[in-house]
C-alpha positions as CSV (number, residue, x, y, z in Angstrom):
1,M,0.2,0.0,0.1
2,P,2.6,2.7,0.8
3,I,4.4,1.8,-2.6
4,F,1.1,2.7,-4.5
5,R,0.6,5.9,-2.4
6,R,4.3,6.8,-3.6
7,M,3.4,6.0,-7.3
8,L,0.4,8.0,-7.0
9,G,2.0,10.8,-5.5
10,A,5.0,11.1,-8.0
11,G,2.2,10.8,-10.9
12,L,0.2,13.8,-9.6
13,V,3.5,15.7,-9.2
14,A,4.3,15.2,-12.5
15,T,1.0,16.0,-14.1
16,A,0.9,19.2,-12.0
17,A,4.4,20.2,-13.7
18,L,3.3,19.3,-17.1
19,G,0.3,21.6,-16.4
20,L,1.9,24.5,-15.4
21,T,4.4,24.4,-18.3
22,A,1.8,24.3,-20.7
23,C,0.3,27.1,-19.4
24,G,3.5,29.5,-19.2
25,P,3.0,30.8,-23.1
26,D,-0.6,31.1,-22.9
27,N,-0.2,33.6,-19.9
28,A,2.6,35.3,-21.2
29,S,0.8,36.0,-24.2
30,D,-2.4,37.4,-22.2
31,Q,0.1,39.5,-19.9
32,A,1.4,41.3,-23.1
33,G,-1.7,42.0,-24.3
34,G,-1.6,40.2,-27.8
35,A,1.1,40.6,-30.4
36,P,4.4,42.2,-29.1
37,A,4.5,46.0,-30.3
38,A,6.7,47.0,-33.0
39,A,9.9,48.6,-32.6
40,P,9.9,52.3,-33.7
41,T,11.0,52.9,-37.2
42,A,13.4,55.4,-38.2
43,A,10.8,57.5,-40.2
44,A,9.0,58.2,-36.7
45,S,12.1,59.3,-35.0
46,T,12.7,61.8,-37.6
47,A,9.0,63.2,-37.7
48,A,8.5,66.9,-37.0
49,P,7.7,67.6,-33.4
50,S,3.8,68.3,-32.5
51,G,2.9,72.2,-33.7
52,A,5.9,72.5,-35.9
53,A,5.3,73.4,-39.6
54,P,6.8,70.9,-42.1
55,S,9.9,71.8,-44.1
56,T,8.7,72.3,-47.7
57,P,11.5,72.7,-50.3
58,A,10.8,76.0,-52.5
59,P,9.7,75.1,-56.4
60,S,12.6,74.7,-58.6
61,G,12.8,77.9,-60.9
62,T,11.6,80.5,-58.5
63,A,13.7,83.5,-58.1
64,P,14.9,84.3,-54.3
65,A,13.0,87.5,-53.0
66,G,15.2,90.5,-53.9
67,G,16.8,88.9,-56.8
68,K,17.5,90.4,-60.4
69,S,14.1,89.7,-61.3
70,A,12.6,92.0,-58.6
71,K,11.6,95.2,-59.9
72,P,13.6,98.4,-58.7
73,S,11.6,100.6,-56.0
74,A,10.5,104.1,-57.2
75,G,13.4,106.7,-57.0
76,A,16.2,104.2,-57.2
77,S,19.4,106.2,-57.4
78,D,20.3,105.0,-60.9
79,E,16.9,105.7,-62.4
80,P,17.2,108.9,-64.9
81,E,16.1,112.0,-63.6
82,G,13.9,114.9,-65.6
83,F,11.9,114.3,-68.8
84,C,12.9,111.5,-70.7
85,D,9.9,110.2,-72.9
86,A,8.8,112.0,-76.0
87,V,5.1,111.5,-76.9
88,P,5.0,109.4,-80.2
89,L,4.3,111.1,-83.5
90,P,1.9,110.2,-86.1
91,A,3.4,108.3,-89.1
92,G,5.2,110.6,-91.6
93,Q,6.2,112.9,-88.6
94,K,9.5,113.3,-87.0
95,W,11.8,115.6,-84.9
96,I,15.1,116.6,-86.9
97,Y,17.9,118.6,-86.4
98,P,18.7,121.2,-89.2
99,A,22.0,121.3,-90.7
100,K,24.1,123.6,-92.9
101,G,23.4,123.2,-96.6
102,T,19.9,124.2,-96.1
103,T,18.2,125.9,-98.9
104,T,14.7,127.0,-100.1
105,T,14.3,123.8,-102.2
106,T,16.3,121.3,-100.2
107,L,16.3,120.6,-96.3
108,V,19.5,119.1,-95.1
109,Y,19.3,117.5,-91.4
110,K,20.0,114.9,-88.9
111,D,17.7,112.5,-87.2
112,T,17.3,112.9,-83.6
113,K,17.3,110.8,-80.4
114,T,15.6,111.5,-77.2
115,A,17.5,112.4,-73.9
116,C,16.6,113.5,-70.7
117,G,15.9,117.0,-70.1
118,V,15.3,119.5,-67.1
119,N,12.1,121.2,-68.4
120,D,11.1,118.8,-71.3
121,V,12.4,115.8,-73.2
122,A,15.4,116.7,-75.3
123,F,16.3,115.6,-78.7
124,E,20.0,115.1,-79.7
125,P,21.1,115.3,-83.4
126,V,22.8,111.7,-84.4
127,G,23.8,109.9,-87.6
128,A,25.0,111.3,-91.1
129,D,23.2,114.3,-92.7
130,K,20.4,113.7,-94.9
131,T,18.4,115.5,-97.3
132,A,14.6,116.1,-98.3
133,A,13.4,118.2,-100.9
134,F,10.7,121.1,-99.7
135,A,7.2,120.6,-101.5
136,P,6.1,123.6,-103.4
137,T,3.4,124.3,-101.0
138,A,5.5,123.5,-97.8
139,K,4.8,125.8,-94.7
140,G,7.0,126.8,-91.8
141,H,6.3,128.1,-88.4
142,L,8.3,129.8,-85.9
143,N,7.8,129.3,-82.2
144,S,8.9,131.1,-79.2
145,V,8.2,131.5,-75.2
146,L,8.0,135.2,-75.8
147,A,5.3,135.5,-78.4
148,K,2.7,133.2,-80.2
149,S,3.4,130.9,-83.2
150,K,4.2,132.6,-86.5
151,D,3.6,131.2,-89.8
152,V,6.1,131.7,-92.1
153,N,7.0,130.7,-96.0
154,V,10.1,128.4,-96.7
155,A,12.3,131.3,-97.7
156,D,11.9,133.0,-94.0
157,L,12.1,129.8,-92.2
158,V,15.3,128.6,-94.2
159,K,17.0,132.5,-93.4
160,H,15.8,131.8,-89.6
161,I,17.5,128.5,-89.8
162,S,20.9,129.7,-91.2
163,E,20.9,132.6,-88.8
164,C,20.7,130.3,-85.7
165,L,23.2,127.7,-87.3
166,A,25.4,130.5,-87.8
167,D,25.0,131.7,-84.0
168,P,22.8,129.5,-81.8
169,T,22.7,132.3,-79.4
170,N,21.1,134.8,-81.7
171,I,18.2,136.6,-79.7
172,K,17.0,139.3,-82.0
173,G,13.3,139.8,-82.5
174,S,10.6,137.7,-80.7
175,Y,11.7,134.4,-82.0
176,P,15.3,133.7,-80.6
177,C,17.2,130.4,-81.9
178,S,15.7,127.6,-79.9
179,A,17.9,124.8,-79.3
180,G,17.9,123.7,-82.7
181,D,15.2,121.0,-83.2
182,Y,12.3,121.0,-85.5
183,K,9.3,118.8,-86.4
184,V,8.7,118.0,-89.9
185,V,6.0,116.6,-92.0
186,I,7.0,114.4,-94.8
187,D,4.6,113.3,-97.5
188,S,4.4,109.8,-99.0
189,V,7.0,110.7,-101.8
190,G,9.4,112.1,-99.1
191,K,8.8,116.0,-99.4
192,V,8.6,118.4,-96.5
193,V,5.1,119.8,-96.4
194,E,5.7,121.5,-92.9
195,M,8.2,122.3,-90.7
196,T,7.8,123.7,-87.0
197,E,10.1,125.2,-84.8
198,R,10.3,123.9,-81.0
199,A,9.9,126.5,-78.5
200,H,12.6,126.4,-75.7
201,P,12.5,128.4,-72.4
């Protein structure tokens, strides 16, 4: 009888040990709450902190603020001063500068380019001399800041031009010499039909 009790006791102890061993993994799984948590990834560790704006690269091809594409501000030191732009003239009209050799039949002149002036835009003579014939009905107009415009014939116009070319400081009469620029109207065949002196202060 004692032998049977020993064998039964040993069997119970072995069975209990096996039961405890079999329950181990299930208990470990229950305690962990299911599958083990995944390890943090590198992307998660580099994420921006909460509340910080994400860093967005500037789109390619855009100029930086204040670059060469920026429009200069008004009043910049390198901007021209004074009156620099002339009102465009209609087709067939232009500003010219009479030259020596002008007669009652032929106008000798230089073309002009605009330049900045203090009181008004200026016209400067450029290039080689050119010629244009006066039309038989050509009209002239002398202008002065001292008197109203005066209509003259080609002979009086040419006389005035010749006197001013000889002495640009000529101030006789009410029509002193201007700066030398005239507006001419040229017809479709290239003849001068009208010529107007520009008054200068």
